[in-house]
C-alpha angles and dihedrals in degrees: 000000000000090000090055092052091053092048088050092049097051090043088054092047092048092050091051092048091050091047092052091044092052092048093055093045091047096058107144102217092192092062097052111123118194113217102184138359124200109201122193130173126192090239086071099259111136129175134179117208126195118191128197129187137211126235087274092057092248118134109274099181143351118208116198121196127177137028110191109255086016094053109160096048109133123199132162143190124213124202124214119182133210112180108313093333128077144191123229115212127186135211092272092057092253113138144173136197127249115196116206138164130237091270089064094251115144110235104177137002110205102214126131085271097046117213119211124189132195130196143190106206106312094337122100107227104176148003122202120195106204111197129180119258133192093226135059128320079024097222137069123215120209110192132201118189122203124212121200140206129176093345096312129097104234104178137027120201110214131209092256093057097257122130121221119205128214126201130198145207098234093193090068135054124238117251141182094271095054127114097262094050115031101078092051092047091053093050100039107016091249139046127256093231146359133215133205093236138043114266111234103172144017119198126191138167099280100028150327146255121225120199124208125188141195120192138210125235090273094053095256118137108262096176135015120193120192119196115192117198113186118182091230101041143048118270115276121208130197131181130200117191116195137205123185141209 
């Protein structure tokens, strides 16, 4: 009888272990919903973001509080959707249009400096920043070209002819809170692009950015630390701390 109880105990323990393991391996990165972000920079800047969603799981609003020496400043962005595109309005009633397709990919952002994005399938191939100019043709376009391999963009060709390189942790999948997505998400409610793997470093002509992560029990990013090391300036460190729905 004692032997049977032991066997039952270990079978139960084995079942629980397998269930927990499957839960972690089965994380669906596309359904992650960030609730809050605490952003801190070693220069003293600090922001707290609170994100809400509508019934279709699209971002409904982003409230931003803080600002270092101006702590207490409160701004917000409200998102209103028409089809696949949307408009972002601020607390002063100013707004701009974001055109997107049915895949959720942003195509154009109609600010003063218009942003135009192009894709091949699910991969972002280029970003053009179109800024006004005082001479003909009265605008200047700065183009960035993205080059992909195995579901990750690995280099970016810049307007000045330089090539930036991105490196990944191939043991982990990319997700909305990673270093290549979070800033666009906080600005536009979604990222410009996604990658199969987790970005770990960006190298460019005069420096680099290293990305360090900690994770919660479900495999979601709980903290992102960016360390920027420019050849001509002291290191700059930023932290993003995440909470989820």
